[in-house]
N, C-alpha and C positions, 0 to 999 in steps of 0.2 A: 563577820565578813570573811575571815579566814576559813571558817567552816564551809561557807558557800563555795569558795574557790576550790576547796578540797573535793567538793562533790561534783564539780563541773567536768573534769577529765573522764570519769567513768561514764557520764551521760554522753559525751562525745564519742567515747568508744562504743557505747551501745548504738548510737546512730550510725557509726561506720560499719558495724557488724550486722545492721538490720538486713534481713534477706530481701531479695527482689520481690515486690508485691505482685502476685499473679492471681487471676481469678480462680476461685476454688469451687464455688457453688454453681449449679447448672444455670441459675439466673444470671450470674456474673459472666459466665462463658457465653451465653446467648447474647447478652448485651454487647460484649466485646466483639463477637463475630458480626453482629449487625453493623457496628461502627466500622469495622474493617471492610465489610462488603461495600458500604457506601463510599469509603475511601478509594477502593480499587475501581469501583464503578465510575467515580469521578476521573481517575487517571485514564481509564479506557476511553471515556467520552472525549477527553481532551485530545488524545492521540487520534481518535476517529475524526475529530474536527480538523486536525492537521492534514489527514489523508484527503478529506473532502476538499480542503482548500487547494491542495496540489492538483486534484482532478479538475477543479474549476479553472485553475490557471491554464491547464492544458487545453480545455475546451475553449477558453477565451483566445488562446494563441491560434488554435486551428481556425476559429471563426474569423479572426482578424486577418490572418494570412490568406484565407480563401477570398475574403472581400478585396484585399489588395491585389491579388493575383488575377482574379477573374473579372474584376470590374472594368479594367482598362486593357485594350489590346496590346499596349506597348510594355506592360509589366513582364518581367522575366520569369521563366519557369523555375529559376533557382530559388525564388522566394518560397516555393512549396518544398523544395529540398531542404532549405533552411528550417522550415517548419517541422520536418521530420526529425531533424537533429534536436530541436528544442523539445519536442514531445518525448524523445528518447531520454534527454536530460531530466525532464520532469518525472518520467517513469522510474529512473534510478533513484531520484530523491524520494518518491513515494514508496518505493520498495523498502528503503531504509526506515521510513516512518512506520510502515506496515509491520516490520519485524518487532518494533517496540509495542505497537498496538496488540500484536498477537500474544505477547507475554501476559498482559493484563486481561485480555479476553479469555485466555485459557484458565486463569485463576478464577475469574467470575463464573465461567461455565462449570468449573468443578464444584463451586459452592452451590450454584443453582441446581445442578443435576443430582448431586450426591447428598445435599443437605436439605434445601428447601423443598425439592421434589419429594424427598423421603418423608418430610413432615406432612405434606399434603396427601400423598398416596404412597405408603410404604411398599417397597419392592424388595423381596428377600434376595434377589439375585444381584442387587446393586452392590458395588464394591464399597469397602469401608476404609480404604487406604487414602482417600482424598485429602484428609488433613495432613498426612505425612507428605503427600506430593506437594501441597501448597507450602508447607513448612520448609521443605528442601528447596523450593523455588525462592523463598524469601531469604534463606541463608546463602544460597549460591545462585543468584540470578544469572540466567543464560538465555540466549536466543533459542527459540524452538524451530525457527525456519532459517534456511540458508538464504543468501542474497538471491540466488537463482530461483528458488521456490517462491520467494516473495514477488519477484518480477513476473514469474509465470502466472501467479494468481491475479495480479493487477492487470497484466496484459490480456488475460482471458476475459476478465470481467468488464474492463473499461477501455483500455488503451488500444485494443485491437480494432475497435470501431473507428477510432480517430485515425489510426494508420490507414485503414481502408478508405476513408473519405479523402485523405490527402493523396493516396495513390490514384483514386479516380479523378481527382482534380488535376493531378500532374499529367496523367494520360490524356485528358481532355485538352490540356494546355498545349502539349507538344504535337497533338494530332489534328487540331482544328485550326485552319488558317485564319479564320475570322477572329480568333483570340490572339493571334500572333501579330498580324499587320492589318492595317485598314485598307479598304479599297479592293480586297480580293473577293471575287464573286463566288468562288467555291465554298462549300460549307464543311467539307471534310478532306482529309489528306488523300492525295491521289497515288502516293507510292511510299514505300518504306524509306526511300532516300530522303523524302521531305521530312518524315518524322525524325530520322537520325540527325539531319541538319538542324532541326529545331531543338534537339536535346543537347546541343553543344553547350558546355559550361566553361567559358573562358578558354584556356589552352587544352582542356580535356575534350577529346572527341566525343561526339554524341553516342556512338556505339558503346564506348567505355562507360559513359554515364548510365545508359540503359542497363548494361550488364551489372553495374554496381547496385543499382536500385533493385534489379531482379534478385540478386544474391541476398541483399538485405531483407527483402520481404519473404523470400523462401526460408531464410533463417528464422525470422519472426514467426512465420506460420508453423514451422516445425516446433519452435519453442512453445507456442501457444497451445498446440494440439497434443503435446505429450501428456500422458496420464497423470492425474493428481495423486499425490501421496495421501491415501485415505487413512490418516493416523491422528492420534490425539483427539481433540474435540471435533475435528472434521469427520470422525468416524461415527458421530452421533447426530442424527437429524439432517435436515437439508437447508435450513436457513443459516447461511454463512455470508460473511462480508468478503 
């Protein structure tokens, strides 16, 4: 019994000094890389699903507020302005989610472009530093896009159309008497004074409301039409989210 106890401390010391087990053979490395690829693909898919949910919420908000505003002549045009605010909030939320999605998408694309593509069709000009790039991203995770760049991409791809539909509905609402009050025989506004009066929002004059909406949309248009930063994985291919 005493002899067994004397032998146990060296065994524990050997366990404590055991080096970290890492794959050494090509087969083990390939197996590890395949498991890692599936894990990153799962995380990327999860964040993509969150992005799609936010877009679906925005589309639902736009459809619901259009139905409320244009279905009855007594509904206020402020409902559509409120819809613009909600869509902006959802755009901000989606931009944050897109920044996380972009991290995992970049890692996946590095493996696909520089490893799997090389196995299927070797290309001598392809870079060999992809593993170091992914390793550095794993050791020091950081966002690859700023908030502004993420908002720009989502605005250009999805949210620009939603803003455009809300703007058309709002212009129709304040310029068509039939949508403002019942019993009016005319089908369109007869003067700018009528449009300005319909654009009044509580204590805010109609002209100020129109000016604010115009400035907001001009800013969105400038933000959406600025050139893309053609860097990273966006510099390879055309199929991007």
